[in-house]
C-alpha positions in Angstrom: 103.5 -152.4 -25.8 105.6 -152.2 -22.6 104.5 -150.3 -19.5 107.2 -147.6 -20.1 106.0 -146.9 -23.6 102.4 -146.6 -22.4 103.4 -144.3 -19.6 105.4 -142.1 -22.0 102.5 -142.0 -24.4 100.1 -140.9 -21.6 102.5 -138.2 -20.5 102.8 -136.8 -24.0 99.0 -136.8 -24.3 98.6 -135.0 -21.0 101.2 -132.5 -22.1 99.3 -131.8 -25.3 96.0 -131.4 -23.6 97.4 -129.2 -20.8 96.6 -125.9 -22.6 93.0 -126.9 -23.0 92.4 -127.2 -19.3 89.8 -124.8 -17.9 91.0 -121.4 -16.5 90.4 -119.7 -13.2 87.1 -119.9 -11.3 85.0 -116.8 -11.1 85.2 -115.3 -7.5 82.2 -114.6 -5.4 80.7 -111.2 -5.9 81.0 -109.7 -2.4 80.6 -106.0 -3.4 81.4 -103.4 -6.0 85.1 -103.9 -5.3 86.4 -107.5 -4.9 90.1 -107.2 -4.0 91.2 -110.8 -4.0 94.8 -109.7 -4.8 94.8 -107.4 -1.8 96.1 -104.4 -3.7 94.1 -101.7 -2.1 94.2 -100.0 1.2 91.0 -99.9 3.3 90.6 -96.1 2.5 90.9 -96.6 -1.2 88.6 -99.6 -1.1 85.9 -97.6 0.6 86.3 -94.5 -1.6 86.2 -96.5 -4.8 83.1 -98.4 -3.6 81.4 -95.1 -2.7 82.2 -93.6 -6.1 80.7 -96.7 -7.9 77.6 -96.6 -5.6 77.0 -92.9 -6.3 77.4 -93.4 -10.0 75.0 -96.3 -10.1 72.4 -94.3 -8.1 72.7 -91.4 -10.7 72.8 -93.4 -13.9 71.9 -97.0 -13.2 75.2 -98.2 -14.7 76.8 -101.0 -12.6 80.6 -101.0 -12.4 82.6 -103.5 -10.5 86.3 -103.9 -9.9 88.1 -107.3 -9.5 91.7 -107.8 -8.5 92.8 -111.4 -8.6 96.4 -112.9 -8.2 96.2 -115.2 -11.2 93.8 -116.3 -14.0 95.7 -119.6 -14.4 96.6 -119.3 -18.1 93.2 -118.2 -19.3 93.2 -115.2 -21.6 92.3 -111.9 -19.9 89.6 -111.3 -22.5 87.8 -114.6 -21.9 88.2 -114.4 -18.1 86.8 -110.8 -18.0 83.8 -111.7 -20.2 83.1 -114.8 -18.1 83.1 -112.7 -14.9 80.9 -110.0 -16.4 78.3 -112.6 -17.4 78.5 -114.6 -14.2 78.1 -111.5 -12.0 75.3 -110.3 -14.3 76.5 -106.7 -14.2 74.1 -104.2 -15.7 70.4 -103.8 -15.7 68.2 -106.3 -17.5 67.5 -105.2 -21.0 70.1 -102.4 -20.9 73.4 -104.4 -20.5 74.9 -101.3 -18.9 77.6 -103.1 -16.8 81.4 -102.5 -16.7 84.0 -104.7 -15.2 87.6 -103.7 -14.5 89.9 -106.7 -14.0 93.4 -106.4 -12.7 95.8 -109.4 -12.4 99.0 -108.0 -10.9 101.0 -111.2 -10.7 100.6 -111.8 -14.5 100.7 -108.0 -15.3 97.4 -108.0 -17.1 94.3 -105.8 -16.9 91.2 -105.2 -18.9 88.1 -103.0 -19.0 85.1 -105.2 -20.2 82.1 -103.1 -21.3 78.5 -104.3 -21.7 76.9 -103.8 -25.1 74.7 -101.0 -23.8 77.6 -98.8 -22.9 79.9 -99.5 -25.8 78.8 -96.3 -27.6 79.8 -94.2 -24.5 82.8 -96.1 -23.2 84.4 -97.2 -26.5 87.3 -99.5 -26.8 89.5 -96.5 -27.6 88.4 -94.7 -24.5 88.9 -97.8 -22.3 92.4 -98.2 -23.8 93.2 -94.6 -23.0 92.1 -95.1 -19.4 94.5 -98.0 -19.1 97.3 -96.5 -21.1 97.3 -92.9 -19.8 95.9 -93.3 -16.3 96.3 -96.7 -14.8 99.4 -98.2 -16.4 101.9 -95.5 -15.4 100.7 -95.6 -11.8 100.8 -99.4 -11.7 104.3 -99.3 -13.2 105.3 -97.1 -10.3 103.7 -99.7 -7.9 101.0 -97.2 -6.8 98.0 -99.5 -7.2 95.8 -97.5 -4.9 96.1 -94.4 -7.1 96.0 -96.4 -10.3 92.7 -98.1 -9.4 91.0 -94.9 -7.9 92.1 -92.6 -10.8 91.2 -95.2 -13.4 87.7 -95.7 -11.9 87.3 -91.9 -11.7 88.2 -91.6 -15.4 85.7 -94.3 -16.3 82.9 -92.7 -14.4 83.6 -89.3 -15.9 83.6 -90.8 -19.4 80.3 -92.5 -18.8 78.8 -89.2 -17.4 80.1 -87.1 -20.3 82.6 -85.1 -18.4 85.9 -83.7 -19.8 88.5 -86.3 -18.9 91.8 -87.8 -20.0 89.9 -90.9 -21.1 87.6 -88.8 -23.3 90.5 -87.3 -25.1 91.2 -84.1 -23.2 94.6 -82.6 -23.9 97.2 -84.4 -21.9 100.6 -86.0 -22.5 100.2 -89.4 -24.1 102.2 -91.9 -22.1 103.4 -94.9 -24.1 102.0 -98.2 -23.0 104.6 -99.8 -20.8 105.9 -103.2 -21.8 104.8 -105.0 -18.7 101.1 -103.8 -18.5 98.8 -103.4 -21.4 95.1 -103.5 -22.3 95.6 -106.9 -23.8 98.3 -109.1 -22.3 101.3 -109.9 -24.4 102.0 -113.2 -22.6 98.6 -114.5 -23.4 97.5 -115.5 -27.0 94.6 -113.4 -28.3 92.8 -116.3 -29.8 89.3 -117.8 -29.3 89.2 -121.1 -27.5 88.2 -123.0 -30.7 91.2 -121.7 -32.6 93.5 -122.5 -29.6 92.2 -126.1 -29.6 92.8 -126.5 -33.4 96.3 -124.9 -33.3 97.1 -126.9 -30.1 96.1 -130.2 -31.8 98.3 -129.4 -34.8 101.3 -128.1 -33.0 101.5 -130.6 -30.1 100.5 -133.5 -32.4 103.6 -132.8 -34.6 106.2 -132.0 -32.0 104.8 -134.5 -29.6 105.2 -137.3 -32.2 108.8 -136.3 -32.9 109.4 -136.2 -29.1 108.1 -139.7 -28.7 110.3 -140.9 -31.6 113.3 -139.2 -30.1 112.8 -141.0 -26.8 112.2 -144.4 -28.4 114.8 -144.2 -31.1 118.4 -145.2 -30.5 121.1 -143.2 -32.3 119.2 -140.2 -33.5 117.2 -139.8 -30.3 119.6 -137.2 -28.8 119.8 -135.4 -32.1 116.0 -135.0 -32.0 116.2 -133.8 -28.4 118.4 -130.8 -29.3 116.7 -130.3 -32.7 113.2 -129.9 -31.0 114.3 -127.4 -28.4 113.5 -124.3 -30.5 110.2 -125.8 -31.5 109.1 -126.4 -27.9 110.3 -122.9 -27.1 108.4 -121.0 -29.8 105.4 -122.9 -31.2 103.5 -123.3 -28.0 103.4 -119.5 -27.5 100.6 -119.3 -30.1 98.4 -121.6 -27.9 99.4 -121.0 -24.2 101.4 -117.7 -24.3 104.9 -117.1 -23.1 104.5 -118.2 -19.6 102.9 -121.5 -20.6 105.5 -122.0 -23.3 108.3 -121.5 -20.8 106.8 -124.2 -18.5 106.4 -126.6 -21.4 110.0 -126.0 -22.5 111.3 -126.7 -19.0 109.1 -129.8 -18.8 110.6 -131.0 -22.1 114.2 -130.2 -21.2 113.9 -132.2 -18.0 111.4 -134.9 -19.0 113.0 -136.0 -22.3 116.4 -137.1 -20.8 114.6 -138.8 -17.8 112.3 -140.7 -20.2 115.2 -141.5 -22.5 117.3 -142.9 -19.6 114.4 -145.1 -18.4 113.6 -146.4 -21.8 117.3 -147.1 -22.6 117.3 -149.7 -19.8 114.7 -151.8 -21.5 115.9 -155.0 -23.2 114.1 -154.2 -26.5 115.9 -150.9 -26.7 119.3 -152.4 -26.1 118.5 -155.0 -28.8 117.4 -152.3 -31.2 120.6 -150.4 -30.5 122.7 -153.5 -31.1 120.9 -154.2 -34.4 121.4 -150.7 -35.6 125.1 -151.0 -35.0 125.6 -154.5 -36.5 122.9 -154.7 -39.1 122.2 -151.1 -39.9 118.5 -151.5 -39.1 116.2 -152.4 -36.3 112.5 -152.9 -35.6 110.7 -151.1 -32.8 107.0 -151.5 -32.3 106.4 -152.6 -35.9 108.5 -149.8 -37.4 111.8 -150.4 -39.1 114.6 -148.0 -38.4 117.6 -147.6 -40.8 118.3 -150.2 -43.5 118.2 -149.9 -47.3 116.9 -151.8 -50.3 118.8 -153.1 -53.3 120.7 -156.1 -54.8 124.2 -157.3 -54.5 126.2 -160.1 -56.2 129.5 -161.7 -56.0 131.8 -163.5 -58.4 
């Protein structure tokens, strides 16, 4: 096998394994509010921190807020759960911790609740906080008010007060398209299923991509034929952002690899054989040709 083919095979393998790479690292817990995305003013930072400190002193519940620029392709659910466990929020034996994660660059946010508080801050209540309180303010680019009012609603819900989160009468704002409790650009699949789907999807379209690069004649047909597959199928595994990056890589990488391979003598010989004999052999595979018998008189 030539060096070009080995390099191409390695590139396809790396492309297939890209979605399985580990996600973002868990930031250092420096306080009740960790504003790595630098969304909050100093005044809001201090007020939210004081609110969380007072709530913890009254109830023992530990609430933390994390803003981070990016989670590097990891699902918001997996990242929030990883941070909640790494930071060990909540008292031992009570699991009464709550984490609010905001990823502004990727338009994602989530409220992760410890098991001990799921009966008080239910999934429905957490979704209402995001949908009715935080998302409209975030959409208006008022992150300070969105975070402060969202935390106020969470604290009120946990303390049993009448709030919008608890279902008090209030206009129900529809969830905006760019910010939601679970992120649309990110597939809502466990890591195991993503590995299985990724192996299946990238195994098939990766194989046909390699065949397209190595095959004279039909190679360019396969290039255009595979574009919709590279555009849509990877969304299941890596989300829309990851699928877009893979599509751009394919659109650029395939022609470059094709041009480099086309300069190899074996490729030119195979191309000549296909034109003159109707078949050619590449790496032990026969392309084209037909079987049968013929006679003459």
